[in-house]
C-alpha positions as CSV (number, residue, x, y, z in Angstrom):
1,X,-22.4,12.5,-14.2
2,X,-19.7,10.1,-13.3
3,X,-19.8,8.7,-9.8
4,X,-16.6,9.2,-7.8
5,X,-15.3,6.2,-5.9
6,X,-15.3,6.5,-2.1
7,X,-12.2,4.8,-0.8
8,X,-12.2,3.8,2.8
9,X,-9.0,3.5,4.8
10,X,-10.0,0.4,6.6
11,X,-6.9,0.0,8.8
12,X,-3.9,2.1,9.7
13,X,-0.8,1.5,11.7
14,X,0.0,3.1,15.0
15,X,0.7,6.8,14.9
16,X,-1.3,7.4,11.7
17,X,-3.8,10.2,11.3
18,X,-7.5,10.0,10.6
19,X,-8.1,6.2,10.8
20,X,-11.6,6.5,9.5
21,X,-11.1,9.1,6.8
22,X,-12.4,8.7,3.3
23,X,-11.5,10.4,0.0
24,X,-13.1,10.3,-3.4
25,X,-11.5,9.6,-6.8
26,X,-13.1,8.5,-10.1
27,X,-11.5,5.1,-10.3
28,X,-8.7,3.0,-8.7
29,X,-6.9,-0.1,-10.1
30,X,-4.5,-2.3,-8.1
31,X,-2.1,-4.6,-9.9
32,X,-0.4,-7.2,-7.8
33,X,1.4,-10.5,-8.3
34,X,2.6,-13.5,-6.4
35,X,6.3,-12.8,-6.5
36,X,9.0,-10.5,-7.7
37,X,9.9,-10.3,-11.4
38,X,6.6,-11.7,-12.7
39,X,5.7,-8.6,-14.7
40,X,3.6,-6.4,-12.3
41,X,5.5,-3.2,-13.4
42,X,5.2,-4.2,-17.1
43,X,1.4,-4.7,-16.7
44,X,1.0,-1.3,-15.0
45,X,3.1,0.5,-17.6
46,X,1.2,-1.3,-20.4
47,X,-2.1,-0.3,-19.1
48,X,-1.0,3.3,-18.7
49,X,0.2,3.4,-22.3
50,X,-2.9,1.8,-23.7
51,X,-5.4,3.8,-21.6
52,X,-3.8,7.3,-21.7
53,X,-7.2,9.0,-21.8
54,X,-7.5,8.3,-18.1
55,X,-4.5,10.6,-17.2
56,X,-3.3,8.2,-14.6
57,X,-1.6,9.0,-11.3
58,X,0.5,5.9,-10.7
59,X,2.2,4.6,-7.6
60,X,4.5,1.8,-6.8
61,X,4.5,0.6,-3.2
62,X,7.7,-1.1,-1.9
63,X,8.1,-2.6,1.5
64,X,11.6,-3.2,2.7
65,X,13.0,-5.7,5.1
66,X,15.4,-5.2,8.1
67,X,18.4,-3.0,7.4
68,X,17.0,-1.2,4.3
69,X,16.1,2.5,4.8
70,X,12.7,3.6,3.5
71,X,14.0,7.1,3.0
72,X,16.1,6.1,0.0
73,X,15.9,2.3,-0.4
74,X,19.6,1.7,0.6
75,X,21.2,-0.4,3.3
76,X,21.5,1.6,6.5
77,X,21.3,1.2,10.3
78,X,18.9,4.0,11.1
79,X,16.4,3.4,13.9
80,X,12.9,2.3,12.9
81,X,11.4,5.4,14.3
82,X,13.5,7.6,12.1
83,X,12.5,6.4,8.6
84,X,9.6,4.0,8.7
85,X,8.2,5.3,5.4
86,X,8.8,7.8,2.7
87,X,6.9,9.0,-0.5
88,X,8.6,10.7,-3.4
89,X,7.4,11.9,-6.8
90,X,9.2,10.6,-9.8
91,X,10.7,13.1,-12.2
92,X,13.2,11.0,-14.2
93,X,12.1,10.0,-17.7
94,X,15.0,7.8,-18.5
95,X,12.9,4.6,-18.1
96,X,15.6,3.0,-16.0
97,X,13.5,2.5,-12.8
98,X,10.1,1.1,-12.4
99,X,8.5,4.4,-11.5
100,X,10.4,6.1,-14.4
101,X,8.8,3.5,-16.7
102,X,5.4,4.7,-15.6
103,X,6.2,8.3,-16.6
104,X,7.6,7.1,-20.0
105,X,4.4,5.1,-20.5
106,X,2.3,8.3,-20.2
107,X,1.3,8.7,-16.5
108,X,0.4,12.2,-15.6
109,X,2.1,11.7,-12.2
110,X,4.1,9.0,-10.5
111,X,4.8,8.3,-6.8
112,X,7.1,5.9,-5.1
113,X,5.9,4.8,-1.6
114,X,8.6,3.1,0.5
115,X,7.9,1.6,3.9
116,X,9.3,-0.9,6.3
117,X,7.7,-4.3,6.4
118,X,4.4,-4.0,8.2
119,X,4.3,-0.3,8.3
120,X,2.3,0.5,5.2
121,X,-0.5,1.7,7.3
122,X,1.6,4.6,8.6
123,X,2.1,5.9,5.1
124,X,-1.5,5.6,3.9
125,X,-2.8,8.9,5.2
126,X,0.0,10.7,3.4
127,X,-0.6,8.7,0.2
128,X,-4.3,9.6,0.5
129,X,-3.5,13.3,0.6
130,X,-1.2,13.0,-2.5
131,X,-3.8,11.2,-4.7
132,X,-7.0,12.7,-3.5
133,X,-7.3,15.1,-6.4
134,X,-6.3,12.5,-9.0
135,X,-9.3,11.3,-11.2
136,X,-7.8,7.9,-12.0
137,X,-5.2,6.0,-9.9
138,X,-3.3,2.8,-10.6
139,X,-1.2,1.2,-7.8
140,X,1.4,-1.6,-8.0
141,X,1.0,-3.5,-4.7
142,X,-0.7,-6.5,-3.0
143,X,-0.6,-5.3,0.5
144,X,-2.5,-2.0,-0.2
145,X,-5.6,-4.1,-0.5
146,X,-5.6,-4.2,3.3
147,X,-6.3,-0.5,3.2
148,X,-8.4,0.3,0.1
149,X,-11.2,-1.2,-1.9
150,X,-10.3,-0.7,-5.6
151,X,-12.6,-0.8,-8.6
152,X,-10.4,-3.4,-10.1
153,X,-7.7,-5.8,-8.8
154,X,-5.6,-7.7,-11.3
155,X,-3.1,-10.3,-10.2
156,X,-0.1,-11.5,-12.3
157,X,0.9,-15.1,-11.9
158,X,3.8,-17.1,-13.3
159,X,3.6,-20.8,-12.9
160,X,7.4,-21.1,-13.4
161,X,8.1,-19.1,-10.2
162,X,7.7,-21.1,-7.0
163,X,7.7,-18.2,-4.6
164,X,4.2,-17.1,-3.5
165,X,4.0,-14.0,-1.3
166,X,1.7,-14.2,1.7
167,X,0.0,-10.9,0.6
168,X,-0.7,-12.3,-2.8
169,X,-2.2,-15.5,-1.4
170,X,-4.3,-13.5,1.1
171,X,-5.9,-11.4,-1.5
172,X,-6.1,-13.9,-4.4
173,X,-9.8,-14.5,-4.0
174,X,-10.4,-10.8,-4.4
175,X,-8.9,-10.6,-7.9
176,X,-11.3,-9.5,-10.6
177,X,-9.0,-11.1,-13.2
178,X,-5.9,-13.2,-13.4
179,X,-3.0,-12.4,-15.8
180,X,-1.3,-15.8,-16.3
181,X,2.0,-16.5,-17.9
182,X,1.6,-19.5,-20.3
183,X,5.1,-20.2,-21.6
184,X,4.6,-24.0,-21.6
185,X,4.2,-24.5,-17.9
186,X,1.3,-26.8,-17.3
187,X,1.9,-27.4,-13.6
188,X,2.6,-24.5,-11.3
189,X,5.8,-24.5,-9.3
190,X,4.1,-23.0,-6.3
191,X,2.7,-25.1,-3.5
192,X,-0.4,-25.0,-1.4
193,X,-2.1,-22.4,-3.7
194,X,-5.0,-23.1,-6.1
195,X,-6.8,-20.9,-8.6
196,X,-10.0,-22.9,-8.2
197,X,-11.5,-20.0,-6.2
198,X,-11.1,-17.8,-9.3
199,X,-12.8,-20.0,-11.8
200,X,-15.6,-17.5,-12.4
201,X,-13.1,-14.7,-13.0
202,X,-11.4,-14.0,-16.3
203,X,-8.0,-15.5,-16.9
204,X,-5.9,-13.7,-19.5
205,X,-3.0,-15.7,-20.9
206,X,0.2,-13.8,-21.7
207,X,3.4,-14.8,-23.4
208,X,5.8,-11.9,-22.6
209,X,6.5,-9.7,-24.3
210,X,3.9,-8.2,-24.3
211,X,2.5,-8.2,-20.8
212,X,-0.7,-6.5,-21.8
213,X,-2.9,-7.8,-24.5
214,X,-5.8,-6.2,-26.4
215,X,-8.2,-8.4,-24.4
216,X,-6.8,-7.1,-21.1
217,X,-7.0,-3.5,-22.2
218,X,-10.6,-4.1,-23.4
219,X,-11.6,-5.7,-20.1
220,X,-10.1,-2.8,-18.0
221,X,-11.6,-0.1,-20.2
222,X,-15.0,-1.7,-20.1
223,X,-15.0,-2.0,-16.4
224,X,-13.9,1.6,-15.8
225,X,-16.1,3.2,-18.4
226,X,-19.1,1.2,-17.2
227,X,-18.4,2.3,-13.6
228,X,-18.0,6.0,-14.7
229,X,-21.4,5.7,-16.5
230,X,-23.0,4.5,-13.3
231,X,-23.5,0.9,-14.4
């Protein structure tokens, strides 16, 4: 029999429920990246499409800065206490938004989690409830690694993009594999960050499109099926 994953909520924000609660799903993948527009969404959509047999529940986690409302993602002046986080289920299949792309790719269910910066912990108990009956879950986020221990964490890096999020740097050493853009950039534009700690982990080169190669799909499938078999 497959062995469900026990996911521990290791830290939650003030006002959250059940700080030590656990829930069980079959497998969990987290896809992160060091900046915006490096292909995180494309990797998630590509994995969903290539591994449809897993009947994914997919979720994108977005953290907004000051002045952006978590209820709808638009500029507003509401008090922090009014809309610190929100979760909605995607129904649109136009493919125009990131979460819609997940549906088009073949996800069984798609959620969009929106929080103010630093308040993801407040949304985690609600997200836990929404995905607790999903056998396989894939999340687009870096910061969620502060709250869950996934089966597999993939990080997408583009040497041509200088920005490097603190959350991506914090969890870089936890990456099980690196998906690395290789469009002729020998020296990374980012500063004070090294991949040396990841030398023992697979590095999958990509030249988009596509963002997901057969090698990446094979790696993910092998890890998940091996885990489900109890290896």
